N, C-alpha and C positions, 0 to 999 in steps of 0.2 A: 602598591599596586604590581611591584615587579614579581613579588610573591604571589599574588592572587592569577596573572599571568602565566604565571609557570607553571603552577600548581594545576590550569586549567589544559594548559597542554599536557602535561605531565596525565593526567586521567583519561585523557584520551575520549572520553564523554562529554555529554552536555552534562553539567553538575547544578545540582539549587542551590542556594545562600547556606541550606542546613549543611550539605557536603561540603559546601568552600568553609564555612564555619570550622566543621571537624577537621578537615585537612588543613589548614592554617593558622588555626589556633583566634581569629579573629573576629570580634565585636560585630554582629546583625549590621551595626547603621556604621561601621567603619568601613565594611565589602560594600552596599550600597553604593558610598561617597564614591568608594575607591570604581564600583564598577561602572557607575555612570559617569565619571571620567571616561574611563579605556573606552564603551561604548561611543562617546563621543569622537574620540579619536579615531575610532574603528577597529579596534584591536581585540574588542568582544561582542557579543551577538548574543540577543536573547530570543529566546521562541519560550512559549508556554510555562515562563520564570522558571528558564533550564539557562546556562551561562555556557556559552562555548568560544574559542578563539577567534577574533571576526578576521575581513580579508586584509587589513592593516600590518599581519601577522607576515603574509609572503612577503611580503622587500623583504623584511627582515631575512628570510631565509635564502631568500633571491640571493641578498648582501653578501651575506654571510658564505655561501658557494660561489660567488665570482670572485671573492677576495680574501679567502681564508687561507694565506700564505702554506699553512701545514697540511693544510689537507691540500691542494694545490701541487704540493709538492711529493708530499706520496703517493699520487695517483698512478703514476708508471710505475712506483717499485710495487705497489699492492696490484696494480695489472700482471706484470711481473712475475711477480711469486704467485697469482692466482693461477697462470697458464703453465708454469714450473708444476706445478702441485696438484692442478685440478680441482684445485677448494678454493671456499672462500676466502678471501684477506680483506680484514677488514680495518680501520684505523680508531680506536676507542680513546677515549679520554677520560677522568675523573672530574664531575663540574656537581658540585653542591653536595659531595657525598654519593652521586650517582656516576655511573660508567654511562657516555654516550655516545651514540656511534656517530664520529664525524663524516664515516667516507665507507664504502663500499662494495667489494666485487664481488660481484656472485657469481656461484660455483657452475656449471652445468648437469651437476651430479643432482639425484633425484631428493637425497638427502641433504639440506643446507643447514650453515648456521640459522643459529636464530635470531640474529643481531637485525635490526631495521635501524637503517641512515634516520636520525636525528631521535631515535627512541632512546629516554633514561630506563637504566635501570640498575635496581637496590645494589650500592658496593659489595655486598656479602654475597649476590647471588651468582653463579656462577663461577668457571675460571677463568675467565678474562676479567671479573673483578677482582675477584682473589689475589690476579696475578698482579695488576696494578697498585691494591693494594699492599703487595710483601714488598714490593719493589722502590715504595714511594718514600720520598727520607725521613727517617726515623720520627720528626720533631711532629710533621705532617701527619703521618700513619698515626701517633699517639691521640692528637686532639682529635683525628676520624673516628677512631675509636672510642672516645671517651664520649662524642657526642650521640654515635651511635647507639650504648648503652645508655645512657641518658634519653634519649627520646624511644628506649622499650625495644630497639631494634635488636640489640646484643644482652645476651645475659653477661656475668662477667666472668661462667667457666667457658662461654662460647669466644670471650675476648681473647681469654687467655691459651683456648686452644688456637687462635688464627695467629 
């Protein structure tokens, strides 16, 4: 169920059963069973056979924002960094082979950072993602690269280059 819910969040658009089958690799019957339970609890909504995150996802976001020690502790440092540089400053972390922005202080400049708080991007896309990958413990890095290659997101040549 968490795979289904995280997939709906990552897609950032309503998804059909077919979309979810492709994205998760789960069988149609399994998806319908999981979606029914998620819908009953308010974590998923549906309209015209399209599924999207439901209103009960909001308390999870609020709970994270109110209690994440890392985010709360980093906020003043990010604000200071943004003031000093005149640029956006973000706090990013790797979660399930994605880079997720957990805090962002926006710059007043016309040209800004493309990270949006709460959005996950593939661990291979962009300088921030590659920096997190580069400074990951070697054992974790090897696992991540192996999994990305297994999932067809990276070929052997690209892996060696990274």
